[in-house]
C-alpha positions in Angstrom: -3.1 -85.0 44.5 -1.9 -85.0 48.0 -0.5 -81.7 49.2 2.5 -82.5 51.5 5.0 -80.1 53.2 7.5 -81.1 50.6 5.2 -79.9 47.8 4.7 -76.6 49.4 8.5 -76.2 49.7 9.2 -77.0 46.1 6.4 -74.7 44.8 7.9 -71.9 46.9 11.4 -72.4 45.4 9.8 -72.4 41.8 7.9 -69.1 42.4 11.1 -67.6 43.9 13.1 -68.5 40.9 10.4 -67.0 38.5 10.5 -63.8 40.5 14.2 -63.5 40.3 14.1 -64.0 36.5 11.3 -61.4 36.2 13.2 -58.9 38.2 16.6 -59.3 36.7 15.8 -60.6 33.3 16.7 -63.8 31.5 20.0 -64.2 29.7 20.6 -61.2 27.4 21.0 -61.6 23.7 24.7 -61.1 23.3 24.1 -59.5 19.9 22.0 -56.6 21.3 23.1 -53.1 22.4 21.7 -50.6 24.9 20.8 -47.1 23.5 23.4 -44.5 24.4 21.9 -41.8 26.5 22.2 -38.2 25.1 24.5 -36.0 27.3 22.7 -33.2 29.0 23.3 -29.6 27.5 26.2 -27.8 28.9 24.9 -24.3 28.3 21.7 -22.4 27.7 20.8 -21.9 24.0 21.6 -18.8 21.9 18.9 -16.2 21.5 16.8 -16.4 18.3 17.6 -13.8 15.6 15.7 -12.1 12.8 12.4 -12.0 14.6 9.5 -10.6 12.5 5.8 -10.1 13.1 3.3 -10.1 10.1 -0.4 -9.3 10.5 -2.4 -11.9 8.5 -5.9 -10.8 9.5 -7.8 -8.6 11.9 -7.2 -11.1 14.7 -4.0 -13.0 13.8 -0.2 -12.3 13.6 2.4 -14.8 12.5 5.8 -14.5 14.4 8.9 -15.9 12.7 12.5 -16.2 13.7 15.8 -17.7 12.8 17.0 -20.6 15.1 20.5 -19.6 16.3 21.2 -22.7 18.4 21.3 -26.5 18.2 20.7 -27.3 21.9 17.2 -25.8 22.6 14.3 -27.8 24.0 11.9 -25.3 22.6 10.9 -21.6 22.3 8.8 -19.3 24.4 7.0 -16.4 22.6 6.1 -13.3 24.5 3.9 -10.4 23.5 2.5 -7.1 24.7 0.0 -4.8 23.0 0.1 -1.0 22.5 2.5 1.3 20.8 6.0 1.0 22.2 4.8 -1.5 24.9 7.3 -3.2 27.2 5.1 -5.4 29.6 5.8 -8.7 27.7 4.0 -11.8 28.8 4.2 -15.4 27.4 1.5 -16.2 24.8 2.7 -19.5 23.7 5.5 -22.0 23.1 7.0 -23.8 20.1 9.0 -27.0 19.8 12.7 -27.3 19.2 13.8 -26.3 15.6 10.5 -24.4 15.1 10.7 -21.0 13.3 7.1 -19.8 13.4 4.3 -19.2 15.9 0.7 -18.1 15.0 -0.8 -15.7 17.6 -4.6 -15.6 17.2 -7.5 -14.2 19.0 -6.2 -10.6 18.8 -7.9 -7.3 18.5 -8.2 -5.6 15.1 -6.2 -2.4 14.3 -4.0 -2.9 17.4 -0.2 -2.7 17.8 1.5 -5.8 19.1 5.2 -6.5 19.9 6.9 -9.8 20.1 10.1 -11.3 21.4 11.2 -14.9 21.4 13.4 -16.9 23.9 15.0 -20.3 23.4 15.2 -22.6 26.4 16.7 -26.0 27.6 17.3 -27.7 30.9 20.1 -25.3 31.8 18.1 -22.2 31.3 16.8 -19.5 29.0 18.5 -17.6 26.2 18.4 -13.9 26.2 15.3 -12.5 24.7 15.5 -11.6 21.0 15.2 -8.1 19.7 11.4 -7.3 19.6 9.4 -7.0 16.4 6.2 -5.1 16.1 3.2 -4.8 13.8 -0.5 -3.9 13.8 -3.4 -6.2 13.1 -5.5 -5.4 10.1 -8.5 -3.2 10.2 -11.9 -4.8 10.0 -13.5 -3.4 6.9 -16.6 -1.4 7.5 -19.4 -1.2 5.1 -18.4 0.5 1.8 -20.7 3.4 1.0 -22.2 2.9 -2.3 -21.6 5.1 -5.4 -18.4 6.8 -4.2 -17.4 8.8 -7.3 -14.5 11.2 -8.0 -14.6 13.1 -11.3 -12.2 15.6 -12.7 -9.4 16.6 -15.1 -6.3 18.9 -15.2 -5.3 21.6 -17.8 -8.6 23.1 -17.2 -8.6 26.7 -18.6 -7.0 29.9 -19.5 -8.8 33.2 -19.5 -9.9 32.9 -23.2 -11.0 29.3 -23.7 -14.7 28.3 -23.4 -14.2 24.5 -23.6 -13.9 24.4 -19.8 -17.5 25.4 -19.6 -18.4 22.2 -21.4 -16.3 20.0 -19.0 -17.8 21.9 -16.1 -21.2 21.0 -17.4 -20.4 17.3 -17.3 -19.2 17.6 -13.7 -22.3 19.6 -12.5 -24.5 16.9 -13.9 -22.8 14.3 -11.8 -22.8 16.4 -8.7 -26.6 15.9 -8.3 -25.4 12.8 -6.4 -24.1 13.8 -3.0 -21.6 10.9 -3.1 -19.7 12.6 -5.9 -16.5 14.7 -5.4 -14.3 16.6 -7.8 -10.5 16.5 -8.2 -8.2 18.5 -10.4 -4.8 17.3 -11.6 -3.0 20.7 -11.8 -2.8 23.7 -14.3 -6.3 24.7 -13.1 -5.6 28.1 -14.6 -2.7 28.3 -17.0 -2.6 31.8 -18.4 0.6 33.8 -18.7 -1.1 37.2 -19.2 -0.1 39.6 -16.3 -3.0 40.2 -14.1 -5.1 37.1 -15.0 -6.6 35.8 -11.9 -8.6 32.8 -10.5 -11.5 35.0 -9.6 -11.9 36.4 -13.1 -10.8 33.4 -15.3 -11.3 30.2 -13.3 -14.2 30.9 -11.0 -16.8 31.6 -13.7 -16.1 28.2 -15.3 -15.1 25.6 -12.6 -15.8 27.7 -9.5 -19.4 26.8 -8.8 -18.3 23.5 -7.2 -15.2 24.6 -5.4 -16.4 23.4 -2.0 -16.6 19.9 -3.4 -13.3 20.0 -5.2 -9.8 18.8 -4.2 -7.1 20.7 -6.1 -3.7 19.6 -7.2 -1.5 22.4 -8.6 0.9 22.7 -11.5 3.4 25.2 -12.8 0.8 27.0 -14.9 -1.2 28.0 -11.8 1.6 30.4 -10.7 1.9 32.2 -14.1 0.6 35.7 -15.0 1.9 37.2 -11.8 -0.5 35.1 -9.7 2.4 33.5 -7.8 1.7 31.7 -4.4 -0.5 34.4 -3.1 -2.9 34.1 -6.0 -2.9 30.4 -6.0 -3.4 29.8 -2.3 -5.5 33.0 -1.9 -8.2 31.5 -4.1 -7.9 27.8 -3.5 -7.5 28.0 0.3 -7.5 24.7 2.2 -9.0 23.0 -0.9 -5.3 22.4 -1.9 -4.0 21.7 1.6 -2.1 24.1 3.9 -1.1 27.3 2.2 2.4 27.2 0.9 2.5 23.4 0.7 -0.2 22.1 -1.8 0.0 18.5 -0.6 -2.5 16.6 1.6 -4.5 13.4 1.8 -8.0 12.3 2.8 -10.2 9.1 2.8 -13.2 8.1 0.8 -14.7 4.8 1.8 -12.0 2.1 1.6 -9.8 4.5 -0.4 -7.0 6.8 0.6 -6.5 9.7 -1.7 -3.2 11.7 -1.9 -2.9 15.1 -3.5 0.7 16.0 -4.4 2.3 19.3 -5.3 4.7 18.5 -8.1 5.1 22.1 -9.4 8.6 23.5 -9.3 7.7 27.1 -10.1 7.8 28.4 -6.6 11.2 27.2 -5.4 13.3 25.9 -8.3 13.9 22.6 -9.8 12.0 20.0 -7.9 13.0 20.6 -4.3 9.4 20.2 -3.2 9.2 16.6 -4.2 12.7 15.4 -4.4 14.0 12.4 -2.3 15.0 14.5 0.8 12.2 17.1 0.6 9.7 18.0 3.2 7.0 16.6 1.0 8.8 13.3 0.5 9.1 12.9 4.2 5.4 13.6 4.7 4.5 11.2 1.9 6.6 8.4 3.4 4.8 8.8 6.7 1.4 9.1 5.1 1.9 5.9 3.0 3.1 4.0 6.0 0.2 4.9 8.3 -2.8 4.5 6.0 -5.0 1.4 6.7 -7.2 1.8 3.6 -7.4 -1.1 1.1 -6.8 1.0 -2.0 -4.8 4.1 -2.7 -4.8 6.8 -5.4 -2.4 9.6 -5.9 -3.1 12.8 -8.0 -0.2 14.8 -9.3 0.2 17.4 -12.1 3.6 15.9 -13.1 3.6 12.4 -14.6 6.1 9.7 -14.4 5.7 7.9 -17.7 4.4 9.4 -21.1 4.8 8.9 -24.7 7.5 11.0 -26.5 7.2 12.7 -29.8 8.6 9.6 -31.5 6.0 7.4 -29.8 8.4 5.7 -27.4 8.1 5.5 -23.7 9.4 8.5 -21.7 10.2 8.7 -18.1 10.1 12.0 -16.1 13.3 11.9 -14.0 12.0 14.4 -11.5 9.2 12.0 -10.5 11.5 9.0 -9.9 11.7 9.4 -6.1 8.0 10.1 -5.6 7.0 7.3 -8.0 9.3 4.8 -6.4 7.7 5.6 -3.0 4.2 5.0 -4.5 5.3 1.7 -6.1 6.9 0.4 -3.0 3.8 1.2 -0.9 1.6 -0.6 -3.5 -0.4 2.4 -4.6 -3.0 1.5 -7.2 -3.5 4.6 -9.3 -1.6 7.7 -10.3 -3.6 10.5 -12.0 -1.6 13.3 -13.8 -2.3 16.1 -16.3 0.9 17.7 -17.6 0.2 16.6 -21.2 -3.0 18.1 -22.7 -4.5 14.8 -23.8 -5.9 11.6 -22.3 -3.8 8.5 -21.9 -4.1 5.3 -20.0 -1.1 3.1 -19.3 -0.9 -0.5 -18.2 -0.2 -1.4 -14.5 3.5 -1.0 -14.4 6.5 -0.4 -12.1 8.4 2.9 -11.9 10.1 2.3 -15.2 6.9 1.5 -17.2 7.4 -2.3 -17.1 4.2 -4.2 -16.6 3.8 -5.4 -13.1 0.2 -6.5 -12.3 1.1 -7.8 -8.8 2.5 -4.5 -7.4 2.5 -1.7 -10.0 0.3 1.3 -10.4 -1.8 2.4 -13.3 -1.2 5.9 -14.5 -3.8 8.0 -16.2 -3.0 11.3 -18.0 -6.1 13.6 -18.2 -5.0 17.1 -19.1 -8.3 17.5 -21.0 -10.3 20.0 -18.8 -10.6 22.7 -21.5 -7.3 24.2 -22.7 -5.9 23.4 -26.3 -5.0 19.9 -26.8 -1.5 18.3 -27.6 -0.9 16.1 -30.6 -1.1 12.3 -30.3 2.2 10.6 -31.2 1.3 7.0 -30.4 -1.9 5.2 -31.7 -4.0 3.2 -29.4 -2.6 -0.4 -29.2 -4.3 -3.2 -31.1 -4.0 -7.0 -31.3 -1.1 -6.5 -33.8 0.7 -4.1 -31.5 0.4 -5.6 -28.0 3.7 -4.0 -26.9 2.5 -0.5 -27.2 3.6 1.5 -24.1 0.1 3.0 -23.8 -3.2 1.1 -23.7 -5.5 4.0 -24.8 -5.1 7.7 -25.7 -6.9 10.5 -27.5 -6.8 14.2 -28.1 -10.3 14.9 -26.7 -11.7 17.3 -24.1 -13.5 15.5 -21.3 -13.4 14.4 -17.7 -12.3 11.2 -16.0 -14.8 9.5 -13.6 -13.7 7.0 -11.0 -16.1 4.8 -9.1 -14.3 3.7 -5.9 -15.4 0.2 -4.9 -14.4 -1.6 -1.7 -11.5 -3.4 -3.4 -11.4 -2.2 -7.0 -12.1 0.8 -9.2 -14.0 1.5 -12.3 -12.9 4.3 -14.7 -14.7 6.1 -17.5 -13.5 8.9 -19.7 -16.5 11.1 -20.5 -16.0 13.2 -23.6 -17.5 16.7 -24.3 -18.5 15.7 -27.8 -21.5 13.4 -28.2 -20.3 10.1 -29.7 -16.6 11.2 -29.1 -13.8 9.1 -27.7 -14.5 7.2 -24.5 -12.6 4.7 -22.4 -13.8 2.5 -19.6 -12.8 -0.4 -17.5 -12.3 -1.8 -14.1 -9.2 -3.1 -12.0 -8.8 -4.8 -8.6 -6.7 -3.1 -6.0 -3.6 -4.8 -4.7 
């Protein structure tokens, strides 16, 4: 082919036309439509509401909120550490319409506060109301063989059965990891002049330094009054004039309550607005232990003379606080017998997810009460009590990292016993 000037002119025109078509497009399909661009927002979004922070592990917290706007491009999550901190800094973002952010890589047992801001091209919303929580505690090694053994209703001046229960306790105390508890009415003698020094000390006094005492109405009888009770028990029952305190054993938090009403009238020491109730609420909210046990002379649930389930009204406020906090065990001793109830709520309705198991162990040595309800059987699964007996003895708890074992040890060889194991919440 001969390349003439005319050829080059025609080729240039063709290329120019192709370029024009490429730049401006060929004829449009008359049936098509162009997408309608979204208008820009006209205002900044509203601030998120209902912000909450929940610790899910030793190093992670989930932050949730309610999306209060429909024009955000996303959310900014800010955090600071330390109690009552205010130096917030951004720790992450979330997409539009999101309602959760996982903050990881945190420090165990540390307070964190969070606030959330929505944003778009116009600007940021106001910051939400802050929400705070504390990361979980890294469990330390659980000491092996943590044991607490004890009973209530221990003695009067005349009885000798308390010597037999004391002998069981002394045998267990050869292990240095064993501690003793009482559940009230340590000395219940109405004879004027009866004292701890002459009636209680010769029986259960040898291991006083390893005992944590709850007190009951009977402790104040016989003219002993507050001076006699706190004068002998000292700080083993908490501050004088109070009788309530708490301590830790391994992964367990133990609470001793004063549910006697002898000193100051009908239940003011443990009613809903009492000093003790205020203390208990704070104590329950601040413990970081996995499992919790409360020991109290008064009981919430019991079996009545007709065998039905009874509920002690004076314990309603305290029991409700224990239930709401997820306490695992309540040990009481007002009745002079042994009884184990199912894991229930405050009203005695089974609740394995959140309820507490109540034991009554008023079996330390005083005369025993009559049994009104037989132990349940396969034909009586609805019985309000799982096991009970009129038998002297002590109750032994083995406190594991996330569970507990119990065993009722009778004073009589071959006598009634009861044992089992339950996981903590």
